GUVEX-458690 format. One record per residue (C-alpha): residue number from 1; residue in one letter; y, x, z. Coordinates in Angstrom, 3 decimals, always signed. Layout:
<nodes>
   i aa        v        u        w
 NUM  A        Y        X        Z
...
</nodes>
This chain:
<nodes>
   i aa        v        u        w
   1  M  +11.656   +7.254   +0.519
   2  H   +8.678   +9.327   -0.542
   3  N   +5.678  +10.195   +1.555
   4  I   +5.208  +13.925   +1.014
   5  I   +2.413  +15.695   +2.847
   6  I   +1.682  +19.395   +2.707
   7  Y   -1.343  +20.980   +4.348
   8  T   -0.603  +24.549   +5.457
   9  K   -1.832  +27.490   +7.492
  10  D   +0.196  +30.000   +9.479
  11  N   +1.072  +33.232   +7.688
  12  C   +0.408  +31.748   +4.237
  13  P   +3.006  +33.013   +1.740
  14  Y   +2.155  +30.272   -0.766
  15  C   +2.732  +27.630   +1.888
  16  V   +6.149  +29.115   +2.650
  17  K   +7.009  +29.236   -1.054
  18  A   +5.992  +25.594   -1.590
  19  K   +7.932  +24.420   +1.481
  20  N  +10.992  +26.362   +0.317
  21  L  +10.945  +24.573   -3.041
  22  L  +10.687  +21.181   -1.366
  23  Q  +13.538  +22.116   +0.977
  24  R  +15.699  +23.185   -1.995
  25  K  +15.025  +19.740   -3.471
  26  S  +16.376  +18.286   -0.191
  27  V  +13.297  +16.180   +0.425
  28  K  +11.629  +15.617   +3.748
  29  F   +7.949  +16.309   +4.053
  30  H   +5.269  +16.064   +6.677
  31  E   +3.525  +19.371   +7.316
  32  I   -0.036  +19.275   +8.579
  33  K   -1.146  +22.657   +9.865
  34  I   -4.822  +23.367   +9.562
  35  T   -5.696  +24.294  +13.100
  36  D   -9.306  +23.129  +13.254
  37  E  -12.288  +22.200  +11.093
  38  K  -11.612  +18.457  +11.313
  39  I   -8.189  +18.826   +9.676
  40  K   -9.587  +21.250   +7.096
  41  E  -12.362  +18.791   +6.193
  42  E   -9.776  +16.005   +5.882
  43  M   -7.731  +18.110   +3.453
  44  I  -10.795  +19.042   +1.395
  45  A  -11.852  +15.401   +1.132
  46  K   -8.367  +14.195   +0.147
  47  S   -7.890  +16.967   -2.413
  48  G  -11.160  +16.455   -4.237
  49  G  -12.843  +19.555   -2.862
  50  R  -10.010  +22.066   -2.888
  51  M  -10.282  +24.502   -0.014
  52  T   -7.103  +26.535   -0.417
  53  V   -3.672  +25.934   +1.072
  54  P   -1.205  +24.582   +0.512
  55  Q   -2.401  +21.212   -0.727
  56  I   +0.491  +18.917   -1.560
  57  F   +0.581  +15.147   -1.942
  58  I   +3.520  +13.036   -3.089
  59  N   +2.810   +9.405   -2.289
  60  D   -0.721   +8.884   -3.612
  61  F   -0.471  +11.696   -6.188
  62  H   -2.301  +14.946   -5.432
  63  V   -0.009  +17.667   -6.769
  64  G   -2.363  +20.513   -5.908
  65  G   -1.248  +23.891   -4.631
  66  C   +1.878  +25.999   -4.782
  67  D   +1.444  +27.041   -8.419
  68  D   +0.891  +23.406   -9.394
  69  L   +4.090  +22.400   -7.589
  70  Y   +6.109  +25.099   -9.359
  71  S   +4.579  +24.170  -12.724
  72  L   +5.641  +20.548  -12.238
  73  D   +9.129  +21.753  -11.396
  74  A   +9.312  +24.024  -14.469
  75  E   +8.265  +21.098  -16.676
  76  G  +10.909  +18.839  -15.116
  77  K   +8.229  +16.506  -13.769
  78  L   +8.735  +17.230  -10.070
  79  D  +12.177  +15.650  -10.017
  80  L  +10.702  +12.524  -11.628
  81  L   +8.089  +12.305   -8.880
  82  L  +10.771  +12.702   -6.252
  83  K  +13.055   +9.968   -7.615
</nodes>
């Protein structure tokens, strides 16, 4: 089983799009909603300074944001990460 974490904010269309792709892949993920500065700072630290959402992690690999997730999928690399 994979440890998939996605940091999100409410009303973020990119977050919804990324979650939809993961759901279509039938994988479970842990969503962490950024509700305060402490969580935001945690995300920024884990992502190497990225401040935008979503930020997606599969196991210890930092995927990046929504566009990065879709790029991995288009290249056929997302399915390899999810195996």
